[in-house]
MARDO-644393 format. One record per residue (C-alpha): x, y, z; residue in one letter. Coordinates in steps of 0.1 Angstrom, whole numbers, plus 5000, padded with zeros to 4 digits. Layout:
<sites>
XYZA;...
</sites>
This chain:
<sites>
500050005000M;501450344991S;501950635015E;499050824999E;496650525004E;497750475040A;497150835049A;493650855033C;490450705047P;489650355032P;486450485014E;488650734994D;491450494984R;489550384952R;490250724936T;493850774947L;496550774920P;499450534921R;502050784909V;502351134922V;504751374903A;505151694923V;507851904938T;507351854975Q;506652174995P;509352295019L;508652155054S;508252435078S;506652515111E;504252765094P;503252495070L;502552245098K;500652505117A;498652585086F;497752215079L;496652185115N;493952445108T;492452245080I;489452025087R;487851745066V;484651865051G;485452235050E;485752435017V;489152575006R;490452744975T;493652714955G;495452764922R;496252474898V;499952414896I;500152074880S;497951854858I;498851474857E;496951184841D;495251084873R;495351404895E;495551774897V;497751954921L;496752294936V;498552544958E;496252624987L;495452974995D;496053115030G;499552985039L;501453275055P;505053325046G;507253135021P;506552775009G;503552604994K;500652405008A;499852144982V;496451994976G;495851684955C;492551634936I;492151284921P;490751274886H;487451124899G;487051414922D;487551694897L;483951684884T;480851464884R;480751494846K;482251224823A;485751334812T;488951184797G;492051374808H;492051624837P;493251884812S;489751884797E;488452024829V;491152254843V;494152454832S;497352564849I;496852884870G;493052824873Q;491552904907Q;489452624921L;487152574951T;487152234967F;486152034997E;488851885020V;488551505021I;491751415039G;495051555053V;498351365046D;500551465075W;503551255063Q;503751425029R;502251755042E;499551785016R;495751785014V;493351554995W;490451744980A;487351714959S;486351994934A;483351784924A;481851844959A;481752224952C;481052244915E;477252314920D;476852554949P;473052524950A;473252144951L;475852154979R;473752394999A;470852154996F;472851855006L;474452025036L;470952115048G;470051745052L;470951525081R;471251155086R;468350995104G;465851255092A;463051155068T;462651305034H;460051275006Q;460451254969G;459151104937Q;460650794921V;462350904889A;463350554876S;463650194887V;466649984878H;468049644887N;470749804907F;468550044927G;465950324925V;466650694916L;464450954934V;463851324928N;463951464963L;461651744973D;463552074973G;466551954953E;467852204927P;466752034894D;468851724902Q;468151354908C;470051314940T;468051044959G;469150674956F;467750364973I;469850054972R;468149714968L;468649605005P;466949935017E;463749894997L;461849645018S;462049375044W;460149145022R;461548934994T;461249064958F;462548964924D;462949324910H;462749674925P;459749734903A;457849484926D;458249744954V;458050084938V;457150234904T;458250544885A;456250844895G;455350704929Q;455750924960R;457950784987V;459150875021V;462550745033G;465050785060E;468350955051I;471150715058I;473950905039D;474751235023V;477651244998D;478651584986T;481351434963R;478851234943R;475951464948G;473851184962Q;471551114991V;471050755001Q;467550675014L;466050375031S;462350285028L;462949975050K;464050185079A;460550325083L;458949985081Q;458449755111E;460949465111D;458749165104P;461048955126L;460049135157L;456648955162P;458548625162F;460948735190A;459148545217D;457948255196Q;460747995201A;459147655204G;456147735182R;455347515152V;454247645118T;454447565081T;456747725055G;457847695019R;461447585010V;462947874991T;466647764987K;468847454992L;472447495003I;475047225010P;474347235048F;470647295049G;467547465035A;465947805039F;462247805046V;459948115044R;457448115072I;456048465066A;456548745041D;460148865046G;460948595072I;463148305062E;464948065086G;467547795081L;466847425087V;470347275092H;471046925078N;471146795114T;467546925120E;465746735093F;465646395110R;467446195136D;469446005110E;472346195093P;471546385062V;474446455038E;472546715018E;469046865020P;467946744986G;467546395001Q;464646535022I;463146835005V;463047024972S;462647394965E;458947484966G;457947214991D;455747315020E;457047165053I;456247185090T;458947345111V;459547445147R;461147775156I;464247695176V;465848035180E;465248395170V;468348625170D;467148975165L;470649125166M;471948915137R;468448875122R;468748495121R;465948245125L;466847885133T;464347615124L;463947245129S;461746995111S;462746695133R;460046745159N;456446755147R;453746925167P;452946735199Q;450346765226S;450747105244G;453047255218E;451947585204R;451247625166S;451147945146I;
</sites>
């Protein structure tokens, strides 16, 4: 791992260049003191002093006395627009405004994102949101990778995004089974990304976890449908959005090498709830013991 990667947060390493060609700034106490005033997330300005294949270097404004404070903007953080070479976006001597995304104390430089500041109206909108709050919007489009949402109040952008796991607790084949284009939705804000101009929403966060009603039902017997066979057992759906595992050792008293010897996908079987783990959202089932006198059934 390079020094640049080691000094930058893990989520930002994907955009870091492998080769950095730059004249290092002179190390000085004023420079160290200046870097100590810089905070991740704040906005700074600077002048472009170098354009490489994978990055743009800027001289940060505000350093008192001699020497340079260098900022590095990875190609992917120059703009949210599709580009080829960084020279298509900026030129030597150009003044840029950018968001600080990291400080490299070893090399005495700053990692920055100009993309986070290229649309002031959008940035102001994003900074006005907070994680955990709810926000409304209209579904713009539905894709197999997620759902795009036009959020209320956004400046003519499509900033909302719902990942598949955040759509619903229940099982679905395609996001279109949950929402449709034009539908109004309310979601919880789980992330605000100024660099991508994106707000991640969760519809599931505002829905009751369907596992909760089963929290105290260990020992109860019910029926379910086998949804998937794996080498060491079978998953059985006992309610909408609720699936549990029947391990190979829980089919019968005799050893079972693989679940296909006992059940097939689509079979409806009787199972007993052995354990409900709300923290890990795991449901353990058994089909060895059938309902007996005094045993509760669902």
